[in-house]
C-alpha positions as CSV (number, residue, x, y, z in Angstrom):
1,M,0.0,0.0,0.0
2,L,1.9,3.0,-1.3
3,I,-0.3,5.3,0.6
4,A,0.9,3.8,3.9
5,K,4.5,4.4,2.8
6,G,3.7,8.1,2.1
7,L,2.0,8.4,5.5
8,A,5.0,6.7,7.2
9,L,7.5,9.1,5.5
10,R,5.4,12.1,6.5
11,E,5.3,10.8,10.1
12,M,9.1,10.1,10.0
13,H,9.7,13.7,9.0
14,G,7.3,15.1,11.6
15,L,4.8,16.2,9.0
16,P,1.0,16.0,9.5
17,R,-1.0,13.4,7.7
18,G,-2.2,16.1,5.3
19,R,-5.6,15.8,3.5
20,F,-4.9,14.0,0.2
21,L,-3.5,10.6,1.5
22,P,-6.2,10.2,4.2
23,F,-8.8,11.1,1.5
24,L,-7.4,8.3,-0.7
25,I,-7.7,5.8,2.2
26,R,-11.3,6.8,2.8
27,T,-12.2,6.8,-0.9
28,L,-10.4,4.0,-2.6
29,P,-11.6,0.4,-2.1
30,Q,-10.1,-1.2,1.0
31,P,-7.5,-3.9,0.2
32,D,-8.3,-7.5,1.1
33,H,-5.0,-7.8,2.8
34,I,-1.9,-5.7,3.5
35,I,1.4,-7.5,3.9
36,H,4.2,-5.5,5.5
37,L,7.6,-7.0,4.8
38,Y,10.1,-5.9,7.4
39,V,13.7,-6.2,8.1
40,E,15.2,-4.9,11.4
41,P,16.9,-1.6,10.8
42,R,20.4,-2.9,11.6
43,E,20.0,-5.7,9.1
44,A,18.6,-3.3,6.5
45,H,21.5,-0.9,7.1
46,A,24.0,-3.7,6.6
47,R,22.3,-4.7,3.3
48,V,22.4,-1.1,2.1
49,L,26.1,-0.8,2.9
50,A,26.9,-4.2,1.3
51,R,25.2,-3.1,-2.0
52,G,27.4,0.0,-2.0
53,T,25.1,1.7,-4.4
54,E,23.2,4.0,-2.0
55,A,23.5,5.5,1.4
56,E,21.0,5.2,4.3
57,R,21.5,6.2,7.9
58,L,20.6,3.7,10.6
59,E,18.8,6.4,12.4
60,D,16.6,7.1,9.4
61,L,15.8,3.4,9.0
62,E,14.8,3.2,12.7
63,S,12.7,6.3,12.3
64,L,10.9,4.8,9.3
65,R,10.2,1.6,11.2
66,D,8.8,3.6,14.1
67,A,6.7,5.7,11.8
68,Y,5.2,2.6,10.1
69,Q,4.3,1.1,13.5
70,S,2.7,4.3,14.6
71,L,0.2,4.5,11.7
72,P,-3.3,3.9,12.9
73,E,-3.7,1.5,10.0
74,F,-0.7,-0.6,11.1
75,P,-2.6,-3.1,13.4
76,C,-4.4,-4.3,10.3
77,F,-1.2,-5.1,8.4
78,T,0.2,-8.6,8.4
79,S,3.8,-8.1,9.3
80,I,6.2,-10.7,7.8
81,P,9.9,-10.9,8.5
82,A,11.9,-10.5,5.3
83,D,15.3,-11.3,6.8
84,G,15.7,-14.8,5.4
85,P,16.5,-16.2,2.0
86,P,14.0,-15.2,-0.7
87,S,12.5,-18.6,-0.8
88,E,11.6,-18.4,2.9
89,V,10.2,-15.0,2.6
90,L,8.1,-16.1,-0.4
91,A,6.8,-19.1,1.6
92,R,5.8,-16.7,4.5
93,V,4.0,-14.4,2.1
94,Q,2.2,-17.4,0.5
95,T,1.2,-18.7,3.9
96,A,-0.2,-15.3,4.9
97,I,-2.2,-15.0,1.7
98,S,-3.6,-18.5,1.9
99,G,-4.5,-18.0,5.6
100,A,-6.4,-14.8,4.6
101,G,-8.5,-16.7,2.2
102,G,-6.7,-15.4,-0.9
């Protein structure tokens, strides 16, 4: 849900929710399921550094995690750890989808 990402980024930077993104949440059809793939900030930071193609500060990754978790919509998300091999993460996602009736 890209709207959630926009709201989390606004929260991270101390900005109010605004009017447009909440309008979209109210207006657009509700998703059947929202899957939130997460990696602990230290692991995410290590991955970014290992790629060597971009830069992220650990503090920013921690702030973004906290911002996501503070969203009022967050309790409806299914959070899935994405810190394993891709095949394991895929299996977790497939299990979450099949468990949700999808």
